[in-house]
C-alpha positions as CSV (number, residue, x, y, z in Angstrom):
1,M,60.0,-65.7,-107.6
2,K,58.6,-62.4,-108.9
3,N,61.0,-62.5,-111.8
4,Q,60.0,-66.1,-112.7
5,I,56.3,-65.2,-112.7
6,R,57.1,-62.1,-114.8
7,K,58.9,-64.3,-117.4
8,I,56.1,-66.8,-117.5
9,I,53.5,-64.0,-118.1
10,E,55.7,-62.3,-120.7
11,K,55.9,-65.5,-122.6
12,A,52.2,-66.1,-122.3
13,T,51.3,-62.6,-123.6
14,E,54.0,-62.9,-126.3
15,R,55.7,-59.8,-124.8
16,K,52.8,-57.5,-125.8
17,V,53.3,-55.6,-122.6
18,S,56.4,-54.9,-120.5
19,D,55.2,-52.3,-118.0
20,F,53.1,-54.6,-115.8
21,L,53.7,-55.3,-112.1
22,V,54.0,-58.5,-110.1
23,N,53.3,-57.8,-106.4
24,V,52.6,-59.5,-103.1
25,P,49.1,-58.4,-102.2
26,N,48.6,-56.6,-98.9
27,N,45.7,-58.9,-98.1
28,P,46.8,-62.6,-97.9
29,D,43.3,-63.6,-98.9
30,H,44.1,-62.3,-102.4
31,G,46.9,-64.9,-102.9
32,D,50.7,-64.9,-102.8
33,Y,51.2,-62.8,-105.9
34,S,49.1,-60.5,-108.1
35,T,49.6,-58.7,-111.4
36,N,48.0,-55.9,-113.3
37,V,48.9,-57.4,-116.7
38,A,45.3,-58.2,-117.7
39,L,44.2,-54.6,-117.0
40,I,47.0,-53.2,-119.1
41,L,46.4,-55.5,-122.0
42,A,42.6,-55.0,-121.9
43,K,43.1,-51.2,-122.0
44,K,45.4,-51.4,-125.0
45,S,43.2,-53.8,-126.9
46,G,39.8,-52.4,-125.8
47,K,38.8,-55.8,-124.6
48,N,37.2,-56.9,-121.3
49,P,39.8,-57.3,-118.5
50,V,38.2,-60.4,-117.1
51,E,38.2,-62.1,-120.6
52,T,41.8,-61.0,-121.0
53,A,42.7,-62.4,-117.6
54,N,41.0,-65.7,-118.5
55,L,43.1,-66.0,-121.7
56,I,46.3,-65.5,-119.7
57,I,45.2,-68.0,-117.1
58,E,44.6,-70.6,-119.8
59,K,48.2,-70.2,-120.9
60,I,49.9,-70.3,-117.5
61,E,47.7,-72.4,-115.1
62,N,49.5,-75.7,-116.0
63,N,52.9,-74.3,-115.1
64,K,54.4,-76.3,-112.3
65,I,55.4,-73.2,-110.4
66,F,51.8,-72.4,-109.6
67,K,49.5,-74.2,-107.1
68,G,46.6,-72.2,-108.6
69,V,45.9,-69.2,-110.8
70,E,42.8,-67.0,-110.5
């Protein structure tokens, strides 16, 4: 599943970053999976991480693999 999520994110970000992680959070209240891709992209571009995350969410949230994306 991690690899599937990674490929979806890579496609959504047009492969601008390859050194991001997809993890299972220690706290189950934080979802089934998490990633640091928005933080990495924001740092590289000088943009706000939340805005960057929202742009990624817009591109992946309709994918059938996800129940929800936050």
